[in-house]
Structure formats: C-alpha cells, structure tokens
N, C-alpha and C positions, 0 to 999 in steps of 0.2 A: 504494500500500500504506500502511495506517495504522500509525503508530509511536506507541506509548504513551510517557508521560513516563519510565516505568521503563526502556524501551529506550534513550532518550537518556541517562539517568543512568548506566546500565551502560557505554555507549560512552564517556561522559566519564570515568568512573573508570578505564577501561582505558587511555586515552591520558594520564591525569593524571600518572603518573610520568615519562613521556617529556617531557611539557610542562614539568614542573618542572625536569627536567634541562637542557632547552634554555634555559629562562629563566635558570637559575643559571650554567651552564657556557658559554653562548654570549653572551647579551645581558648577563648580569651581569658577565662578564669584560670585555666591550667597554666597559661603563660604567666599570668599575674602571680600564681602560687610559686612557680619556679623562680621568678624574680625576687619574691619575698624570701624564699628559702635561702637565697644567696646574699641576703642583706643582714644588717645588724639591728633589725627592728626588735626591740625589747621595751615593753611599756606601752602606754597609751599613745604617745606621740610617735608617728611613723619615722623610721630612720632607714633609708634605702642605701646606706653606705655599703659598698660591695666588700664582702668578706670571703668570697670563694666558697669552698666546701666546708668551712668551719662548723656550720650547724649540723651537717651530715656526720662529721667526725664526732661531734659531741653526742648526738643521739645514739650512734652505734657504739659509743663507749659507755653509755648509760646502762646500768644493771637492769633498770626497769624496761627499757626498750628491748634489750636482749631477751628478757623474760617474756615480753610480749610476742616476739618472733617465735620463740619455742612454743608458747601457748597456742599461737595461730597454727603452727605446724601440726601439733598433736590434735587440736580441735578439728582441723580440716581433714586429717586422715580418718579419724573416728567418725566424724559427721558424714563424710562421703561414703564410707564403708557401710554404715548403718542405713542410710537413705537408699542406697542402691540395693542392698540385701533385702530390706523390708519391702521396698517398692516392688522388687522382682517377685518375691514370694506372694505378696497380695495380688499382683496381676495374674500370676499363674493360677491362684485359687479362683479368682473371678473369671478367668478364661475357661474354666471347666464347667461353665454354665450352672453355677450354684443358684439355689432358689433365692428370690429377693435380691438379685444381683444389683439392681438399681439402688436399693436402699443401702446396701453395703458400700457401693461405690460412692454414694453421697456422704456416708459417714466417714470414709477414709479421706475424702477430699475436703471435708468441712474445715479442718485446721488451717487450710490455705486461706480461708476467708477471714481469719483472725490475724490481727497485726502482731508483730513481734513484741510490742509493748504489753499487750494483753496476755500473750503467752508467757512472757517473763514474770508477770505478776502472779499468774495462776500457779506456775511451776515453782515459783519462790515459796509459796505457801505449802505446796506438796512436799518439797524437800526441806522445809524448815526443820531444824533440829528438835524443836519442841512439839510440833504438830505433824500432820500429814502422814508420810510413810512411817516415821519413827513412832508416832502415836499408835498406829495399827500394829506395828511389831511389838510394842509394849503390851497392847491389849490382848494379843494372842500368846503372850509368854515368850516372845523371842527378842526381848530387850537387848540381849547380847549382840544382836545383829545391827542394832541402831548405831549410827555414827553421824559425824558432823556435816556430811554432804558438802555443800559449797562453802562451809565455814572451816573445813578441815585444811590446815596449811601443809599437810604431808606432801612430800615430793619424792619421786623415784626416777632417777636418770633424767632430770629436767621435766618430768611429767607431773603436773599437779593433779592430784585426785579430785580436787574441787571442780575440775573441768567436766567431770562425768555428768553431773546433773544438767549442765548447759548443753552438752552433746545430746542427752536424752530429750530435752525440751525442743531443741532445734530439729532433731530427727523426727520427732512426733509431728511437727508442723509441716515438714516438707517431704515426708515419705509418700504422702498422697500424690505429690507432683510426679515423682519417679514412677509410682504405680500407674498413673494415667499415661505416661509416655510408653511404658512397657506394655500396657494393655492395648494401646493403639497399635504397637508393633506386632504383638501376638495376633491381633485380629486381622492384620494385614498379610500374615503368612498363609499361603494357600493350603487348604485341607489336603491336597494331593501330596504335599511334601511330607506331612506327618504319616499319611497312609503308606507312602513309599518306604519310609523308615521302618514302619512296623512290619511291612511285608519282608523287608531284608532281615528281620529277626531282632531289631533293636527293641529293648525294653522302653518303658515310658521314661525312666530316668535317663537312659542313653539318648532317647529322642530329644530331650531337652538339652542335655549337656553337649551333644555332638552335632546336633542339627539346628535346633531353634536358637539357642544362646549365641552361637557364632553369627547367625543372621541378625541378631539384635545389637551387634557391636556398635553400629552408628548411633543407636539410641543411647547406649551406655555412655559413649563419648560425649554426646550432647548433654546428657544429665550431669556428667562430671564437670563439664565446662560451666554450666549454669550454676550448679551448687557450689563449685569451687570459687567462683567470683563472689558469691554471697558470703561464703565462710571467710574469705580474705578481708572483707570490709565489714564484718559483723560489728554492730555497735548497740542498737536499741535493745536486743534481747539480753545481752550481757549487762548493759547499764541498768535496766529495770530489775533484773533477776538477782545479780550479785554485786554489780559495780566491779571495782578492781580486786576485791577479795582480800583475804589476809595475806600479807607479804606478796602482793601482786599475783596471787594464785590464779585468779580468773581475769587478769588484766589483758587487754588486747590493744593493738595499735590505735584503733578508733577512739577508745576511751582515753588513752594517753594523749592523743592529739587534741581531743576536746578539752581536757583539763589543762594541758600546756598552753593552748591558745587562748581560751576564754576565761580561765581562772587565774593562771599565772601570768597572763598577758605576754608570754614569750612567743610572739607571732612568727618570728623567723624559724624557730625550732618547730613550732606547730606546722608551719608550711612545709618544712623539710620532711616531717613525718607523713604528711598527706601525699607528698610526691613519691615517697617510698611505697606507700600503699597503692598509689596509682600504677607504679611500675610492677608491683606484685600482681595486680589484676591484669595488666597488659600482657605480662608473660604468659598468662593462662589463655587469654582471649585471642590475641593476635595470631599465634600459630594456628588456632582453630579456624579463624576467619580466612587466613591465607590458604589453608588446605581446602576449605569449602569453596572458595572462589576458583581455586585451581581445578577442582573436580567439575565445577560448572562449565568452565571453559573447555575442558576436555570432552564433556558430554555433548 
C-alpha cells in the first residue's frame, strides 16, 4: 500500500507529544541524574561542582550499600525461583481441566490486583513476631518453631534470614502472573504433540519435562526478565513491610537511595545510587530486547 508524505506527517504529529514527553521525563531525567551523581551536591542548596566518580566510590565503599547489593542478589534468586516454580505448577494443574477452573484462576490472579503497599502491610502482620504465624504455632503447641521472621538479624554467608518473609510476600503477589503466562503457553501447545509423546511411550512426567517444558523456554525467559527488573528496583513492598530491618537485614538499594536523598539531603550520592540501579535493570532488559529485535528481523 502506498503512503503519501502527508500520511507520514500526520502519524509523526500524532506521536510527537508522547515522544517529547518520553525525551523530557525519561531520558532527560536520566541525564539530569547522571549529572547530579557526578557533582558535589550535599544539602538543600544545589552544588553542581564536578567531582568525577567520587560519589560512586563512596557508595560502593559503604557497608550499607554492599549489604544492599547482597540482599538484592539473594532476594532476586529466591523470588524468581519461587515465582517460576509456583506459577508453573499452578498452570499445569489448571491445564488439566480441573473443575471450577475459572474460579481458581481468578483466585490465583487476585494478588496482582493489590498494590505492593497493601501486600506489605498484610504480610507484616502475618509475620509479626507476636501475632500471625507465631501466634498459630503457639496455639497448637509448636512455640519452639516460632522465630523473629523479619526482625531476626541472623546472617549466613551474607544471606539475611529476615529476607525470607519478603520473598514469600513478593512471590505470593506475582506467582499468579507467571501462572497466567505458562497457562497461555500450555494452551497454545497442540494436542497432537502430547499424543505423539504418549504414543512413543513417554510417561506424563516425561511428556512435561522433555517435550512441553522445552517448548515453554521463551515464556520462562520473558517471566524472568519481567520479574527480574521488578526485584532489582523493589522498594514499596520492603519499605511498608520491614523498612531496612535490623542491621540492614532487609535493606535494598531503593530504600537506601530514598533515605540518602530525601532524608539526609545527600542528593549526589542518592543520584549515584539511582544510576547504579538503572544500570542493574538495563543489564537485564537490554540483552533481552536486543535478542527479541534480532529474532524479529530474522523472521
């Protein structure tokens, strides 16, 4: 179909406001943050004197920021593993045409409709040392299993056990997302593929592990990318549920950046932390986008 220059001009004018907004409020603010991170701005009065990488050296030398990076690493690994595993199991159960499938599907997806703030408040009560899970354990005579949950400062090989309640809360909220992705993928696999595997003598377990799951690899990758970028910039769930915790046991870069910037008024260091978080997310998303665009060009 032939498109005149007038059509291209109209299309360009339609997207121009959105394009300007993205350039100003996304890339413009990223550039502003980079400039601030290289300055000496501390306090209310701006000071854009160039100091090079001094702020980056200071934050990476900080015990708190090092702890934040370890916490983010462990949280991301556990969070992704639980979400993928639970989502896959739920999708397999629903794919087997259980009764009231629509009801169960809505129940599993319901947590996604709740904000991380609400999730944090609810799970904070559930894992409170004095109520919630511990109260149930005491009521049934298993008080020896009660522990401090997110108030426990114990650490093993840089892993803070106080992160476990946060991982559980985050996985509860987003396992439904991975379930929906996997369920869509399972419903897209032709019945003939499963029947062929069964005719070849494969058991139901072998059919899933050797035939179906390899076909779901693109969905797994997409889920890991989306959930990975959420975990790297997590803030609201941790802030409302535990804050930075005892001895920074549940601290993450987002909380550190917020407190450094808006409470301590060290804007340059806060901007440096935000740029580090930006590159952490970029390292996850950019390779995925590059691979996706490359596949589209080849197809």
